[in-house]
C-alpha positions in Angstrom: -11.9 2.8 12.9 -8.4 3.1 11.2 -6.7 -0.2 11.9 -3.0 0.5 11.5 -1.9 -2.8 13.1 -3.8 -4.8 10.9 -2.4 -2.9 8.0 1.1 -3.4 9.1 0.5 -6.9 9.5 -0.5 -7.5 6.1 2.3 -5.2 4.8 4.8 -7.4 6.5 3.8 -10.5 4.5 4.6 -8.7 0.8 7.8 -8.4 -0.6 9.9 -5.1 -0.8 8.7 -4.2 -4.0 5.0 -4.8 -3.3 5.0 -2.9 0.1 6.8 0.0 -1.3 4.3 0.0 -4.4 1.4 0.3 -1.6 3.3 3.2 -0.1 3.9 5.0 -3.5 0.4 4.6 -4.5 -0.6 6.4 -1.1 1.6 9.3 -2.2 0.1 9.3 -5.7 -3.3 9.5 -4.2 -2.2 12.9 -2.3 -0.3 14.3 -5.3 -3.2 16.1 -6.9 -3.3 18.3 -3.7 -0.3 20.3 -5.4 -2.3 20.9 -8.5 -5.6 22.0 -6.5 -3.9 24.2 -3.7 -0.5 25.0 -5.5 1.5 27.5 -3.3 -0.7 27.1 -0.3 0.4 23.6 0.7 3.7 25.2 1.8 5.7 23.3 -0.6 8.0 25.5 -2.5 8.8 24.8 -6.4 12.1 23.4 -5.4 10.8 20.9 -3.0 7.9 19.9 -5.1 10.6 19.2 -7.9 12.7 17.0 -5.3 9.4 15.3 -4.3 8.4 14.6 -7.9 11.9 13.4 -8.6 12.1 11.0 -5.6 8.6 9.7 -6.5 9.8 9.0 -10.0 13.0 7.6 -8.9 11.1 5.1 -6.6 8.9 4.0 -9.3 11.9 3.2 -11.4 13.3 1.3 -8.6 10.1 -0.6 -8.1 10.3 -1.5 -11.8 13.6 -3.0 -11.4 16.0 -0.2 -12.7 19.1 0.5 -10.8 18.4 3.8 -8.9 20.2 5.3 -5.8 17.5 6.7 -3.6 18.2 9.0 -0.8 16.0 9.1 2.4 14.2 12.6 2.5 13.7 14.8 5.2 9.9 15.2 6.1 10.1 18.9 6.8 9.0 20.2 3.4 6.8 23.0 4.7 9.0 24.4 7.3 10.0 27.6 5.4 6.4 28.9 5.5 6.0 31.6 8.3 3.3 30.5 10.8 1.3 33.8 10.3 0.7 32.5 6.7 -0.9 29.4 7.9 -3.5 27.9 5.7 -5.5 24.6 6.2 -3.8 23.5 3.0 -0.6 23.3 4.9 -1.7 20.1 6.7 -2.5 18.6 3.2 0.9 19.6 2.0 2.6 18.0 5.0 0.8 15.0 4.4 1.8 14.7 1.0 5.4 15.4 1.6 5.4 12.8 4.6 3.6 10.3 2.4 6.5 10.6 -0.3 9.1 10.5 2.5 7.8 7.3 3.9 7.5 5.7 0.5 11.1 6.2 -0.2 12.0 5.1 3.2 10.0 1.9 2.7 12.2 1.1 -0.3 15.5 2.1 1.3 14.9 0.5 4.7 12.8 -2.3 3.2 10.4 -1.3 5.9 6.7 -2.3 6.4 6.2 0.2 9.1 7.2 3.1 6.7 4.7 1.8 4.2 2.1 1.9 7.0 3.0 5.3 7.9 2.6 6.4 4.3 -0.9 5.2 4.4 -1.5 6.8 7.5 -0.8 10.2 5.6 -3.7 9.4 3.3 -5.9 8.8 6.2 -4.8 11.7 8.2 -5.5 14.0 5.1 -8.9 12.7 4.7 -9.7 12.8 8.5 -8.6 16.6 8.1 -11.0 17.1 5.2 -13.7 15.4 7.2 -13.3 17.7 10.1 -13.4 20.7 7.8 -16.4 19.4 6.1 -18.3 18.5 9.2 -16.5 20.0 12.4 -16.5 17.7 15.3 -19.2 18.9 18.0 -17.2 18.1 20.8 -19.8 16.6 22.9 -18.7 13.0 22.5 -15.5 12.2 21.1 -16.3 8.5 20.3 -19.1 9.7 18.3 -17.2 12.5 16.8 -14.5 9.8 15.8 -17.4 7.6 14.1 -19.0 10.3 12.1 -15.5 11.6 10.6 -14.5 8.0 9.9 -17.9 7.1 8.1 -17.5 10.3 6.0 -17.4 9.9 2.3 -13.7 11.4 2.1 -12.4 9.1 4.8 -14.4 6.1 3.5 -12.9 6.6 -0.1 -9.5 6.7 1.2 -9.9 3.8 3.5 -11.5 1.6 0.7 -9.0 2.6 -2.0 -6.1 1.7 0.5 -7.8 -1.7 1.1 -8.3 -2.3 -2.5 -4.5 -1.4 -3.3 -3.4 -3.6 -0.6 -5.8 -6.6 -1.7 -4.6 -6.0 -5.3 -0.9 -6.5 -4.4 -1.7 -9.4 -2.1 -3.3 -11.2 -5.1 -0.6 -9.7 -7.7 -3.7 -9.0 -9.8 -2.4 -5.7 -11.4 1.0 -4.5 -12.4 2.7 -1.7 -10.3 2.1 0.7 -13.3 -1.5 -0.4 -13.5 -1.9 0.2 -9.7 -0.1 3.5 -10.1 -2.4 4.6 -13.0 -5.4 3.8 -11.0 -4.3 5.6 -7.9 -3.5 8.8 -10.0 -6.9 8.9 -11.6 -8.7 8.3 -8.3 -6.6 10.5 -6.3 -7.3 13.6 -8.6 -11.2 12.8 -7.9 -10.8 12.2 -4.3 -8.5 15.4 -3.7 -11.1 17.4 -5.5 -13.5 16.8 -2.7 -11.3 18.5 -0.1 -12.5 21.5 1.1 
């Protein structure tokens, strides 16, 4: 099952730039949701631009540029009336929260915020898995096991493990990790229902 405590312990051992890189690549993996679902994510064009600008500024900060980052509000989908609910709103909320937590990981130098950014990827994958194979409801533990073992969840979990291991070993630059996350995120998000 998803082990946030272990993830947090590992993130606490990384420096600010590495833990923020991890959080930012989690947001990058979710970014293709906007391309796939567009307006149904509940993220208006102004908010999309704000999230995009914040993510770009974050990458510049990680690279050592002098950037002033402001903490973001995580309520980017709040303008969508409830009667217009679409399942993609959940994905949009995960994306906006991931960007928010990634920025906070830098601003606060926070391993916990980096872990919460990662949880957004896991939560989006879990939601997608529930839509692909709805839980039967007879046995909660069995339902959770089936969801965790689904392809969409395992893709997310394995990608996060690989990104974290890469940062621990410092075997790729932040730019290379970002490019990998963008490419893999596009393929992963295309499997969402």
